[in-house]
HTML snippet that shows the backbone in 3Dmol.js (N, CA, C, O; Angstrom):
<script src="https://3Dmol.org/build/3Dmol-min.js"></script>
<div id="view" style="width:600px;height:400px;position:relative"></div>
<script>
const pdb = `
ATOM      1  N   MET A   1      84.089 101.435 213.992  1.00  0.00           N
ATOM      2  CA  MET A   1      83.568 102.441 213.097  1.00  0.00           C
ATOM      3  C   MET A   1      84.716 103.033 212.288  1.00  0.00           C
ATOM      4  O   MET A   1      85.831 103.167 212.793  1.00  0.00           O
ATOM      5  N   ILE A   2      84.451 103.379 211.061  1.00  0.00           N
ATOM      6  CA  ILE A   2      85.468 103.889 210.166  1.00  0.00           C
ATOM      7  C   ILE A   2      85.554 105.399 210.292  1.00  0.00           C
ATOM      8  O   ILE A   2      84.548 106.096 210.160  1.00  0.00           O
ATOM      9  N   ALA A   3      86.732 105.896 210.542  1.00  0.00           N
ATOM     10  CA  ALA A   3      86.927 107.345 210.626  1.00  0.00           C
ATOM     11  C   ALA A   3      86.872 107.944 209.230  1.00  0.00           C
ATOM     12  O   ALA A   3      87.511 107.448 208.303  1.00  0.00           O
ATOM     13  N   MET A   4      86.103 109.016 209.093  1.00  0.00           N
ATOM     14  CA  MET A   4      85.926 109.628 207.788  1.00  0.00           C
ATOM     15  C   MET A   4      86.993 110.683 207.513  1.00  0.00           C
ATOM     16  O   MET A   4      86.977 111.275 206.434  1.00  0.00           O
ATOM     17  N   GLY A   5      87.910 110.946 208.425  1.00  0.00           N
ATOM     18  CA  GLY A   5      88.835 112.046 208.279  1.00  0.00           C
ATOM     19  C   GLY A   5      90.092 111.749 207.474  1.00  0.00           C
ATOM     20  O   GLY A   5      90.789 112.692 207.100  1.00  0.00           O
ATOM     21  N   ASN A   6      90.418 110.505 207.187  1.00  0.00           N
ATOM     22  CA  ASN A   6      91.623 110.170 206.453  1.00  0.00           C
ATOM     23  C   ASN A   6      91.435 110.491 204.981  1.00  0.00           C
ATOM     24  O   ASN A   6      90.656 109.830 204.294  1.00  0.00           O
ATOM     25  N   LYS A   7      92.142 111.503 204.491  1.00  0.00           N
ATOM     26  CA  LYS A   7      91.955 111.959 203.114  1.00  0.00           C
ATOM     27  C   LYS A   7      92.536 110.999 202.091  1.00  0.00           C
ATOM     28  O   LYS A   7      92.218 111.108 200.907  1.00  0.00           O
ATOM     29  N   ASN A   8      93.381 110.057 202.510  1.00  0.00           N
ATOM     30  CA  ASN A   8      93.955 109.095 201.580  1.00  0.00           C
ATOM     31  C   ASN A   8      93.031 107.914 201.321  1.00  0.00           C
ATOM     32  O   ASN A   8      93.245 107.169 200.365  1.00  0.00           O
ATOM     33  N   GLN A   9      92.022 107.728 202.142  1.00  0.00           N
ATOM     34  CA  GLN A   9      91.078 106.636 201.941  1.00  0.00           C
ATOM     35  C   GLN A   9      90.155 106.948 200.773  1.00  0.00           C
ATOM     36  O   GLN A   9      89.852 108.108 200.491  1.00  0.00           O
ATOM     37  N   ARG A  10      89.717 105.901 200.105  1.00  0.00           N
ATOM     38  CA  ARG A  10      88.673 106.041 199.093  1.00  0.00           C
ATOM     39  C   ARG A  10      87.414 105.439 199.691  1.00  0.00           C
ATOM     40  O   ARG A  10      87.434 104.329 200.221  1.00  0.00           O
ATOM     41  N   ILE A  11      86.321 106.179 199.601  1.00  0.00           N
ATOM     42  CA  ILE A  11      85.075 105.758 200.238  1.00  0.00           C
ATOM     43  C   ILE A  11      83.945 105.830 199.229  1.00  0.00           C
ATOM     44  O   ILE A  11      83.815 106.812 198.498  1.00  0.00           O
ATOM     45  N   TRP A  12      83.124 104.783 199.190  1.00  0.00           N
ATOM     46  CA  TRP A  12      81.932 104.743 198.349  1.00  0.00           C
ATOM     47  C   TRP A  12      80.742 104.391 199.225  1.00  0.00           C
ATOM     48  O   TRP A  12      80.876 103.623 200.178  1.00  0.00           O
ATOM     49  N   ILE A  13      79.590 104.944 198.913  1.00  0.00           N
ATOM     50  CA  ILE A  13      78.358 104.571 199.610  1.00  0.00           C
ATOM     51  C   ILE A  13      77.283 104.287 198.582  1.00  0.00           C
ATOM     52  O   ILE A  13      77.292 104.852 197.488  1.00  0.00           O
ATOM     53  N   TRP A  14      76.353 103.405 198.935  1.00  0.00           N
ATOM     54  CA  TRP A  14      75.219 103.102 198.075  1.00  0.00           C
ATOM     55  C   TRP A  14      74.101 102.506 198.912  1.00  0.00           C
ATOM     56  O   TRP A  14      74.302 102.062 200.042  1.00  0.00           O
ATOM     57  N   GLN A  15      72.927 102.511 198.322  1.00  0.00           N
ATOM     58  CA  GLN A  15      71.762 101.944 198.992  1.00  0.00           C
ATOM     59  C   GLN A  15      71.284 100.750 198.188  1.00  0.00           C
ATOM     60  O   GLN A  15      71.207 100.802 196.960  1.00  0.00           O
ATOM     61  N   HIS A  16      70.962  99.666 198.898  1.00  0.00           N
ATOM     62  CA  HIS A  16      70.465  98.448 198.269  1.00  0.00           C
ATOM     63  C   HIS A  16      69.424  97.830 199.196  1.00  0.00           C
ATOM     64  O   HIS A  16      69.691  97.604 200.376  1.00  0.00           O
ATOM     65  N   ASP A  17      68.256  97.562 198.664  1.00  0.00           N
ATOM     66  CA  ASP A  17      67.165  96.977 199.460  1.00  0.00           C
ATOM     67  C   ASP A  17      66.923  97.765 200.750  1.00  0.00           C
ATOM     68  O   ASP A  17      66.810  97.186 201.831  1.00  0.00           O
ATOM     69  N   ALA A  18      66.846  99.081 200.623  1.00  0.00           N
ATOM     70  CA  ALA A  18      66.549 100.003 201.730  1.00  0.00           C
ATOM     71  C   ALA A  18      67.605  99.975 202.836  1.00  0.00           C
ATOM     72  O   ALA A  18      67.322 100.367 203.969  1.00  0.00           O
ATOM     73  N   GLU A  19      68.804  99.521 202.523  1.00  0.00           N
ATOM     74  CA  GLU A  19      69.886  99.526 203.505  1.00  0.00           C
ATOM     75  C   GLU A  19      71.095 100.235 202.905  1.00  0.00           C
ATOM     76  O   GLU A  19      71.393 100.082 201.720  1.00  0.00           O
ATOM     77  N   LEU A  20      71.777 101.001 203.724  1.00  0.00           N
ATOM     78  CA  LEU A  20      72.938 101.768 203.300  1.00  0.00           C
ATOM     79  C   LEU A  20      74.202 100.934 203.483  1.00  0.00           C
ATOM     80  O   LEU A  20      74.386 100.288 204.514  1.00  0.00           O
ATOM     81  N   TYR A  21      75.065 100.953 202.477  1.00  0.00           N
ATOM     82  CA  TYR A  21      76.338 100.235 202.521  1.00  0.00           C
ATOM     83  C   TYR A  21      77.473 101.204 202.250  1.00  0.00           C
ATOM     84  O   TYR A  21      77.289 102.223 201.584  1.00  0.00           O
ATOM     85  N   LYS A  22      78.642 100.878 202.768  1.00  0.00           N
ATOM     86  CA  LYS A  22      79.818 101.678 202.459  1.00  0.00           C
ATOM     87  C   LYS A  22      81.008 100.753 202.240  1.00  0.00           C
ATOM     88  O   LYS A  22      81.123  99.688 202.847  1.00  0.00           O
ATOM     89  N   ALA A  23      81.875 101.197 201.360  1.00  0.00           N
ATOM     90  CA  ALA A  23      83.117 100.489 201.081  1.00  0.00           C
ATOM     91  C   ALA A  23      84.251 101.475 201.296  1.00  0.00           C
ATOM     92  O   ALA A  23      84.167 102.634 200.891  1.00  0.00           O
ATOM     93  N   VAL A  24      85.300 101.008 201.932  1.00  0.00           N
ATOM     94  CA  VAL A  24      86.438 101.873 202.236  1.00  0.00           C
ATOM     95  C   VAL A  24      87.718 101.160 201.819  1.00  0.00           C
ATOM     96  O   VAL A  24      87.961 100.011 202.188  1.00  0.00           O
ATOM     97  N   TYR A  25      88.525 101.868 201.044  1.00  0.00           N
ATOM     98  CA  TYR A  25      89.850 101.365 200.682  1.00  0.00           C
ATOM     99  C   TYR A  25      90.893 102.194 201.413  1.00  0.00           C
ATOM    100  O   TYR A  25      90.896 103.421 201.307  1.00  0.00           O
ATOM    101  N   ASN A  26      91.768 101.545 202.143  1.00  0.00           N
ATOM    102  CA  ASN A  26      92.847 102.204 202.874  1.00  0.00           C
ATOM    103  C   ASN A  26      94.161 101.882 202.156  1.00  0.00           C
ATOM    104  O   ASN A  26      94.656 100.760 202.260  1.00  0.00           O
ATOM    105  N   PRO A  27      94.732 102.851 201.428  1.00  0.00           N
ATOM    106  CA  PRO A  27      95.941 102.572 200.653  1.00  0.00           C
ATOM    107  C   PRO A  27      97.173 102.275 201.509  1.00  0.00           C
ATOM    108  O   PRO A  27      98.060 101.544 201.069  1.00  0.00           O
ATOM    109  N   ALA A  28      97.244 102.819 202.702  1.00  0.00           N
ATOM    110  CA  ALA A  28      98.401 102.573 203.566  1.00  0.00           C
ATOM    111  C   ALA A  28      98.495 101.100 203.948  1.00  0.00           C
ATOM    112  O   ALA A  28      99.590 100.541 204.022  1.00  0.00           O
ATOM    113  N   GLU A  29      97.346 100.476 204.190  1.00  0.00           N
ATOM    114  CA  GLU A  29      97.309  99.064 204.580  1.00  0.00           C
ATOM    115  C   GLU A  29      96.912  98.156 203.427  1.00  0.00           C
ATOM    116  O   GLU A  29      96.955  96.932 203.548  1.00  0.00           O
ATOM    117  N   ARG A  30      96.518  98.772 202.290  1.00  0.00           N
ATOM    118  CA  ARG A  30      96.022  98.051 201.111  1.00  0.00           C
ATOM    119  C   ARG A  30      94.864  97.122 201.484  1.00  0.00           C
ATOM    120  O   ARG A  30      94.788  95.984 201.020  1.00  0.00           O
ATOM    121  N   THR A  31      93.968  97.628 202.329  1.00  0.00           N
ATOM    122  CA  THR A  31      92.809  96.853 202.755  1.00  0.00           C
ATOM    123  C   THR A  31      91.532  97.453 202.187  1.00  0.00           C
ATOM    124  O   THR A  31      91.438  98.656 201.939  1.00  0.00           O
ATOM    125  N   PHE A  32      90.568  96.590 201.993  1.00  0.00           N
ATOM    126  CA  PHE A  32      89.271  96.961 201.442  1.00  0.00           C
ATOM    127  C   PHE A  32      88.214  96.393 202.379  1.00  0.00           C
ATOM    128  O   PHE A  32      88.236  95.206 202.703  1.00  0.00           O
ATOM    129  N   LEU A  33      87.286  97.249 202.813  1.00  0.00           N
ATOM    130  CA  LEU A  33      86.283  96.846 203.787  1.00  0.00           C
ATOM    131  C   LEU A  33      84.903  97.286 203.318  1.00  0.00           C
ATOM    132  O   LEU A  33      84.708  98.444 202.949  1.00  0.00           O
ATOM    133  N   VAL A  34      83.952  96.366 203.331  1.00  0.00           N
ATOM    134  CA  VAL A  34      82.556  96.684 203.021  1.00  0.00           C
ATOM    135  C   VAL A  34      81.751  96.426 204.281  1.00  0.00           C
ATOM    136  O   VAL A  34      81.877  95.372 204.904  1.00  0.00           O
ATOM    137  N   SER A  35      80.914  97.403 204.657  1.00  0.00           N
ATOM    138  CA  SER A  35      80.078  97.250 205.847  1.00  0.00           C
ATOM    139  C   SER A  35      78.701  97.828 205.589  1.00  0.00           C
ATOM    140  O   SER A  35      78.498  98.607 204.658  1.00  0.00           O
ATOM    141  N   ASN A  36      77.753  97.429 206.436  1.00  0.00           N
ATOM    142  CA  ASN A  36      76.388  97.939 206.299  1.00  0.00           C
ATOM    143  C   ASN A  36      76.203  99.150 207.211  1.00  0.00           C
ATOM    144  O   ASN A  36      77.148  99.610 207.853  1.00  0.00           O
ATOM    145  N   GLU A  37      74.977  99.655 207.257  1.00  0.00           N
ATOM    146  CA  GLU A  37      74.708 100.878 208.028  1.00  0.00           C
ATOM    147  C   GLU A  37      74.863 100.690 209.531  1.00  0.00           C
ATOM    148  O   GLU A  37      74.934 101.673 210.268  1.00  0.00           O
ATOM    149  N   ARG A  38      74.918  99.458 209.994  1.00  0.00           N
ATOM    150  CA  ARG A  38      75.137  99.181 211.416  1.00  0.00           C
ATOM    151  C   ARG A  38      76.617  98.910 211.712  1.00  0.00           C
ATOM    152  O   ARG A  38      76.969  98.434 212.791  1.00  0.00           O
ATOM    153  N   ASP A  39      77.470  99.221 210.742  1.00  0.00           N
ATOM    154  CA  ASP A  39      78.920  99.001 210.828  1.00  0.00           C
ATOM    155  C   ASP A  39      79.289  97.537 211.032  1.00  0.00           C
ATOM    156  O   ASP A  39      80.324  97.233 211.626  1.00  0.00           O
ATOM    157  N   GLU A  40      78.454  96.639 210.546  1.00  0.00           N
ATOM    158  CA  GLU A  40      78.774  95.215 210.564  1.00  0.00           C
ATOM    159  C   GLU A  40      79.602  94.914 209.320  1.00  0.00           C
ATOM    160  O   GLU A  40      79.193  95.236 208.204  1.00  0.00           O
ATOM    161  N   THR A  41      80.748  94.304 209.510  1.00  0.00           N
ATOM    162  CA  THR A  41      81.631  93.993 208.392  1.00  0.00           C
ATOM    163  C   THR A  41      81.038  92.870 207.555  1.00  0.00           C
ATOM    164  O   THR A  41      80.706  91.799 208.063  1.00  0.00           O
ATOM    165  N   ILE A  42      80.914  93.139 206.268  1.00  0.00           N
ATOM    166  CA  ILE A  42      80.395  92.154 205.330  1.00  0.00           C
ATOM    167  C   ILE A  42      81.543  91.482 204.587  1.00  0.00           C
ATOM    168  O   ILE A  42      81.517  90.277 204.341  1.00  0.00           O
ATOM    169  N   LEU A  43      82.544  92.272 204.233  1.00  0.00           N
ATOM    170  CA  LEU A  43      83.682  91.769 203.474  1.00  0.00           C
ATOM    171  C   LEU A  43      84.932  92.524 203.894  1.00  0.00           C
ATOM    172  O   LEU A  43      84.907  93.745 204.045  1.00  0.00           O
ATOM    173  N   ARG A  44      86.011  91.802 204.079  1.00  0.00           N
ATOM    174  CA  ARG A  44      87.308  92.420 204.358  1.00  0.00           C
ATOM    175  C   ARG A  44      88.333  91.704 203.490  1.00  0.00           C
ATOM    176  O   ARG A  44      88.420  90.476 203.488  1.00  0.00           O
ATOM    177  N   TYR A  45      89.104  92.492 202.755  1.00  0.00           N
ATOM    178  CA  TYR A  45      90.099  91.920 201.862  1.00  0.00           C
ATOM    179  C   TYR A  45      91.400  92.678 202.030  1.00  0.00           C
ATOM    180  O   TYR A  45      91.401  93.908 202.081  1.00  0.00           O
ATOM    181  N   LYS A  46      92.504  91.960 202.116  1.00  0.00           N
ATOM    182  CA  LYS A  46      93.820  92.581 202.272  1.00  0.00           C
ATOM    183  C   LYS A  46      94.645  92.344 201.013  1.00  0.00           C
ATOM    184  O   LYS A  46      94.499  91.320 200.346  1.00  0.00           O
ATOM    185  N   GLY A  47      95.502  93.292 200.701  1.00  0.00           N
ATOM    186  CA  GLY A  47      96.416  93.131 199.576  1.00  0.00           C
ATOM    187  C   GLY A  47      95.816  93.504 198.234  1.00  0.00           C
ATOM    188  O   GLY A  47      96.153  92.890 197.222  1.00  0.00           O
ATOM    189  N   ILE A  48      94.940  94.488 198.197  1.00  0.00           N
ATOM    190  CA  ILE A  48      94.311  94.934 196.948  1.00  0.00           C
ATOM    191  C   ILE A  48      95.371  95.576 196.049  1.00  0.00           C
ATOM    192  O   ILE A  48      96.140  96.425 196.499  1.00  0.00           O
ATOM    193  N   THR A  49      95.408  95.169 194.784  1.00  0.00           N
ATOM    194  CA  THR A  49      96.311  95.794 193.818  1.00  0.00           C
ATOM    195  C   THR A  49      95.617  96.994 193.182  1.00  0.00           C
ATOM    196  O   THR A  49      94.403  97.155 193.309  1.00  0.00           O
ATOM    197  N   ALA A  50      96.382  97.824 192.507  1.00  0.00           N
ATOM    198  CA  ALA A  50      95.813  98.998 191.832  1.00  0.00           C
ATOM    199  C   ALA A  50      94.813  98.573 190.760  1.00  0.00           C
ATOM    200  O   ALA A  50      93.788  99.230 190.576  1.00  0.00           O
ATOM    201  N   GLU A  51      95.097  97.494 190.061  1.00  0.00           N
ATOM    202  CA  GLU A  51      94.184  96.987 189.028  1.00  0.00           C
ATOM    203  C   GLU A  51      92.869  96.503 189.644  1.00  0.00           C
ATOM    204  O   GLU A  51      91.795  96.798 189.120  1.00  0.00           O
ATOM    205  N   GLN A  52      92.946  95.778 190.730  1.00  0.00           N
ATOM    206  CA  GLN A  52      91.740  95.308 191.408  1.00  0.00           C
ATOM    207  C   GLN A  52      90.916  96.480 191.922  1.00  0.00           C
ATOM    208  O   GLN A  52      89.688  96.464 191.836  1.00  0.00           O
ATOM    209  N   LEU A  53      91.582  97.491 192.454  1.00  0.00           N
ATOM    210  CA  LEU A  53      90.880  98.669 192.950  1.00  0.00           C
ATOM    211  C   LEU A  53      90.152  99.383 191.813  1.00  0.00           C
ATOM    212  O   LEU A  53      89.014  99.818 191.987  1.00  0.00           O
ATOM    213  N   ALA A  54      90.791  99.507 190.664  1.00  0.00           N
ATOM    214  CA  ALA A  54      90.156 100.150 189.507  1.00  0.00           C
ATOM    215  C   ALA A  54      88.917  99.370 189.071  1.00  0.00           C
ATOM    216  O   ALA A  54      87.899  99.974 188.734  1.00  0.00           O
ATOM    217  N   ARG A  55      88.989  98.056 189.073  1.00  0.00           N
ATOM    218  CA  ARG A  55      87.823  97.222 188.717  1.00  0.00           C
ATOM    219  C   ARG A  55      86.694  97.394 189.725  1.00  0.00           C
ATOM    220  O   ARG A  55      85.529  97.527 189.348  1.00  0.00           O
ATOM    221  N   LEU A  56      87.043  97.392 191.002  1.00  0.00           N
ATOM    222  CA  LEU A  56      86.027  97.577 192.043  1.00  0.00           C
ATOM    223  C   LEU A  56      85.357  98.937 191.914  1.00  0.00           C
ATOM    224  O   LEU A  56      84.137  99.045 192.032  1.00  0.00           O
ATOM    225  N   GLU A  57      86.146  99.968 191.674  1.00  0.00           N
ATOM    226  CA  GLU A  57      85.583 101.306 191.540  1.00  0.00           C
ATOM    227  C   GLU A  57      84.619 101.370 190.359  1.00  0.00           C
ATOM    228  O   GLU A  57      83.558 101.986 190.463  1.00  0.00           O
ATOM    229  N   THR A  58      84.970 100.748 189.249  1.00  0.00           N
ATOM    230  CA  THR A  58      84.085 100.704 188.081  1.00  0.00           C
ATOM    231  C   THR A  58      82.779  99.996 188.421  1.00  0.00           C
ATOM    232  O   THR A  58      81.704 100.463 188.044  1.00  0.00           O
ATOM    233  N   LEU A  59      82.863  98.883 189.122  1.00  0.00           N
ATOM    234  CA  LEU A  59      81.653  98.148 189.518  1.00  0.00           C
ATOM    235  C   LEU A  59      80.775  98.979 190.445  1.00  0.00           C
ATOM    236  O   LEU A  59      79.555  99.005 190.284  1.00  0.00           O
ATOM    237  N   PHE A  60      81.382  99.652 191.407  1.00  0.00           N
ATOM    238  CA  PHE A  60      80.608 100.482 192.332  1.00  0.00           C
ATOM    239  C   PHE A  60      79.885 101.601 191.599  1.00  0.00           C
ATOM    240  O   PHE A  60      78.709 101.854 191.857  1.00  0.00           O
ATOM    241  N   LEU A  61      80.573 102.266 190.696  1.00  0.00           N
ATOM    242  CA  LEU A  61      79.953 103.371 189.970  1.00  0.00           C
ATOM    243  C   LEU A  61      78.838 102.875 189.055  1.00  0.00           C
ATOM    244  O   LEU A  61      77.846 103.576 188.858  1.00  0.00           O
ATOM    245  N   GLN A  62      78.987 101.674 188.492  1.00  0.00           N
ATOM    246  CA  GLN A  62      77.940 101.091 187.650  1.00  0.00           C
ATOM    247  C   GLN A  62      76.689 100.762 188.449  1.00  0.00           C
ATOM    248  O   GLN A  62      75.580 100.841 187.921  1.00  0.00           O
ATOM    249  N   CYS A  63      76.853 100.395 189.708  1.00  0.00           N
ATOM    250  CA  CYS A  63      75.683 100.047 190.524  1.00  0.00           C
ATOM    251  C   CYS A  63      75.098 101.264 191.238  1.00  0.00           C
ATOM    252  O   CYS A  63      74.180 101.127 192.046  1.00  0.00           O
ATOM    253  N   GLY A  64      75.627 102.455 190.943  1.00  0.00           N
ATOM    254  CA  GLY A  64      75.051 103.670 191.508  1.00  0.00           C
ATOM    255  C   GLY A  64      75.703 104.170 192.775  1.00  0.00           C
ATOM    256  O   GLY A  64      75.175 105.075 193.421  1.00  0.00           O
ATOM    257  N   ALA A  65      76.836 103.608 193.147  1.00  0.00           N
ATOM    258  CA  ALA A  65      77.529 104.079 194.347  1.00  0.00           C
ATOM    259  C   ALA A  65      78.112 105.461 194.100  1.00  0.00           C
ATOM    260  O   ALA A  65      78.438 105.820 192.969  1.00  0.00           O
ATOM    261  N   LYS A  66      78.237 106.220 195.164  1.00  0.00           N
ATOM    262  CA  LYS A  66      78.819 107.556 195.103  1.00  0.00           C
ATOM    263  C   LYS A  66      80.213 107.516 195.710  1.00  0.00           C
ATOM    264  O   LYS A  66      80.405 107.030 196.824  1.00  0.00           O
ATOM    265  N   HIS A  67      81.183 108.034 194.961  1.00  0.00           N
ATOM    266  CA  HIS A  67      82.546 108.134 195.479  1.00  0.00           C
ATOM    267  C   HIS A  67      82.639 109.430 196.264  1.00  0.00           C
ATOM    268  O   HIS A  67      82.368 110.503 195.724  1.00  0.00           O
ATOM    269  N   LEU A  68      83.014 109.345 197.516  1.00  0.00           N
ATOM    270  CA  LEU A  68      83.041 110.517 198.381  1.00  0.00           C
ATOM    271  C   LEU A  68      84.361 111.251 198.287  1.00  0.00           C
ATOM    272  O   LEU A  68      85.432 110.643 198.273  1.00  0.00           O
ATOM    273  N   ASP A  69      84.268 112.551 198.225  1.00  0.00           N
ATOM    274  CA  ASP A  69      85.430 113.421 198.317  1.00  0.00           C
ATOM    275  C   ASP A  69      85.883 113.411 199.771  1.00  0.00           C
ATOM    276  O   ASP A  69      85.043 113.420 200.672  1.00  0.00           O
ATOM    277  N   GLY A  70      87.166 113.394 200.018  1.00  0.00           N
ATOM    278  CA  GLY A  70      87.686 113.351 201.381  1.00  0.00           C
ATOM    279  C   GLY A  70      87.334 114.551 202.225  1.00  0.00           C
ATOM    280  O   GLY A  70      87.510 114.517 203.443  1.00  0.00           O
ATOM    281  N   HIS A  71      86.838 115.624 201.608  1.00  0.00           N
ATOM    282  CA  HIS A  71      86.526 116.847 202.344  1.00  0.00           C
ATOM    283  C   HIS A  71      85.054 116.962 202.705  1.00  0.00           C
ATOM    284  O   HIS A  71      84.670 117.917 203.380  1.00  0.00           O
ATOM    285  N   LYS A  72      84.221 116.029 202.283  1.00  0.00           N
ATOM    286  CA  LYS A  72      82.777 116.162 202.486  1.00  0.00           C
ATOM    287  C   LYS A  72      82.253 115.067 203.404  1.00  0.00           C
ATOM    288  O   LYS A  72      82.836 113.988 203.512  1.00  0.00           O
ATOM    289  N   GLU A  73      81.160 115.365 204.051  1.00  0.00           N
ATOM    290  CA  GLU A  73      80.494 114.377 204.893  1.00  0.00           C
ATOM    291  C   GLU A  73      79.708 113.421 203.995  1.00  0.00           C
ATOM    292  O   GLU A  73      79.184 113.849 202.967  1.00  0.00           O
ATOM    293  N   PRO A  74      79.614 112.153 204.349  1.00  0.00           N
ATOM    294  CA  PRO A  74      78.997 111.175 203.452  1.00  0.00           C
ATOM    295  C   PRO A  74      77.528 111.407 203.170  1.00  0.00           C
ATOM    296  O   PRO A  74      77.065 111.091 202.075  1.00  0.00           O
ATOM    297  N   PHE A  75      76.788 111.941 204.104  1.00  0.00           N
ATOM    298  CA  PHE A  75      75.348 112.004 203.915  1.00  0.00           C
ATOM    299  C   PHE A  75      74.904 113.193 203.078  1.00  0.00           C
ATOM    300  O   PHE A  75      73.707 113.350 202.836  1.00  0.00           O
ATOM    301  N   THR A  76      75.831 114.038 202.627  1.00  0.00           N
ATOM    302  CA  THR A  76      75.464 115.103 201.699  1.00  0.00           C
ATOM    303  C   THR A  76      75.201 114.537 200.314  1.00  0.00           C
ATOM    304  O   THR A  76      74.636 115.230 199.468  1.00  0.00           O
ATOM    305  N   TYR A  77      75.594 113.305 200.062  1.00  0.00           N
ATOM    306  CA  TYR A  77      75.429 112.693 198.750  1.00  0.00           C
ATOM    307  C   TYR A  77      74.131 111.921 198.607  1.00  0.00           C
ATOM    308  O   TYR A  77      73.751 111.563 197.493  1.00  0.00           O
ATOM    309  N   LEU A  78      73.454 111.661 199.691  1.00  0.00           N
ATOM    310  CA  LEU A  78      72.245 110.825 199.630  1.00  0.00           C
ATOM    311  C   LEU A  78      71.022 111.651 199.356  1.00  0.00           C
ATOM    312  O   LEU A  78      69.919 111.111 199.272  1.00  0.00           O
TER     313      LEU A  78
END
`;
const viewer = $3Dmol.createViewer("view");
viewer.addModel(pdb, "pdb");
viewer.setStyle({}, {cartoon: {color: "spectrum"}});
viewer.zoomTo();
viewer.render();
</script>
């Protein structure tokens, strides 16, 4: 399970086909992880560049994902 307390992480959540998904970018490890509501890993990528992260963030926002503030709980956005 992904800890929500790391303020340096970037977290996005969205709903697709009645299922909740989340994506987490960890800048310390430069890893990107996408998982479903059961915390099953769908995608894991290591070595994300700043340019790739910017593209991913744009795609997430276009599909309706919410970027979470590090100080808030994720389900306040749904």
